[in-house]
N, C-alpha and C positions, 0 to 999 in steps of 0.2 A: 226675663227673656230675651230683652237684647244683648243682655249681657253672654246668655247662653249662644245665641245665633252669632255674636263674634267669636265664641270660643271654637262653634263649628266652622266658621269661615277661617279662622286661625289654623283648625287642625287640616283642615283641607290643603292650605298652603303649606303646612309642614309636612303633610303627606306627598304633597306633589314634588315639593323640594327633595324629598328622600327618594321617591321614584326617579327623580332626574339625576341626582348623584348615584342612585345604583346603576341607572343605565349608561352613564359615563363610566363609571368604574367597570362595568361589563365590557364596553366598547375598549376601551384601554386594555384590559385582560386579552380580548380575542385579538386585537391587534398585535399585541406582545407575543401571544402563542403563534400567531400567524408568523411572524417575523422570525421566530426561533425554528419553526418548521421549515421555512424557506432557506434558512443559513445551514440546517442540518440536512434537509432532504433536496429540494428543488430537482430539476432536470438531472439525473444521474448524480446524485449528492452534491449539488451547486456545483457541477464540472461543465465547462463551456468548451471543453477540448475532446478531442477524440482520443479515445485510450488507444495505445499502439498495439498492431499485432505483430510486430517483430522486434527485439531488441539488437539494433547495430546488425540486422541481417540473419539473426537467429529467430526463428517463429516461436511464437507464443499465442496463448489464448487470452485474448483482451478481456473475455469473460473472467478469467482465473486471477489476471493481475488487478483488474478494476477495483475490488475490495481494498487492496492494499495502497492505491493510490488517493492522494488528497484531493480535496476540491479546489477548483482553481480555474483561472482563466485561458490560461497558456500552457503549451506542454513543448518542450525540446529534447531531442535525443542527441547525446554527443558521443563519439567513437573515440577512444584514446588507445594507442598501442605503446607498451612500455617493456622493451624488450622481451616480446614473444607472449606479455602478459595483454589480454583485451580486455578493455574496461569500457563499459558503456555507461552512461550517465543519462538519467532521465529527471529532469527539471521540470518543475511547477512552479509557475509564476516567480521564477529565479531563484528558487530554492531546492536544493536537491533532496530528492524523493526516493530516488534508488541507484543501485549500484549493482549492475550484472556484471561478474568478472569471469575470465576465462583463462585460467593460470597452468603452465606447466610447471611440475614440482618433480622432485628426485623421484625416482622409483622406489618401493616399498614402504613410502610413507603413506598414512592414513587420511580419512578427511578430516577427523579431528586435529589432527597436526595442522593440516592445511587453514583449518578455520580457526585454530587458537589464538594467532596474531591479528586477526582482524574483526572478531564478534563485537556485535554493539552491546549486547547483553549476553549472560548465560546460555549457551545452546545445550541442553541436556537429552534432548529426544534423538533417535536414530531409528534408521530402519536397513533393511536389507543387509543385515551384519556388519554394521557400522558404515555402509557406501554412503548413506545419506544420514546428515546431521541438519536439525532444524530446530526453530522455535516458532513463536507465534507471528513474527515478522521476518525471520532470516532462514536462509537454507542453504547447504553445501551438499556438493555431491562431486562423485568420481566416475568420470565419464569410462564406461566399461571398453576393455579393450582399444584403448588410445594411447599407443606410446609411441615415443619417439625415440628409436632406437640409438640415432646417432648421438643424443643427448642425454640418453638414459632416462628419460622423465614420462611422466603421465600426467594427463590433462585432468583439470578439476573445475569445477564451477561454483559460482556463488551470486545469490540473490540477496539484497540487504536492503530492506525498505527503510529509509531515514526517518521518515516522517509519519509513518504509518500509527494510525489510533486503532487499526484492525489488528487483532491478536487472535488468530485463528492457525494452530498448529497442522490440524489435518488439510486446510486448503494450501498451507505453506508446503507440507509434505507432497502433495498431490502436483503442486507448481514447480519445485526443484527437481522432482522427479521426472516431468514432462519437459522442462528447460534441458536437463541434462541428456535426455533422450535426443532432443532436438540439436544438441552441439555435437554428439556423436555422429549425428548424419550431416553436419555442415562441412564447409571446406576446413575449418580450423583444426579438425582432427584428421580428415584425409589427406590433405597438403601436409601438414607438418609430420604424418608418419610415414612417407614415402619416401 
């Protein structure tokens, strides 16, 4: 009987050790899952910066560009002008996240022509009879009725998300369409065509 009691005590110690090990492993798994959730989600997908509501003066919906921007701590927006081509760079934590372009191109060209030399990946989707070309994270558009008669050029737009993990062609179509319409109402179109 003493042997049996010893075995019972040993069994209890073994069971307690297993429960402790199971509890410790469960705690480690919970902490790991929490850490992964924080890295992916957090406040606004781990974003400590405010999403801009304009790109170098051209209004955009921050709700529409937000899914394409990465998590990070800081954001800067930089405007560059290259011989009439306006480039707006959005940088998150010192990494280029978005390039928004407004460029004058010779009349009678197409959006496919404009996009061909600058796409990050193949852009095969189009809408409005080819006026817009887009993929899951890039969009190109032709601004309607925006012609510089003196230079015989038409205005085109581009939005290229460099670091986006979001791949949503429908959202990109909406975004490039809205951005191109906002450019039409901007000074870039009205000043250059007068």
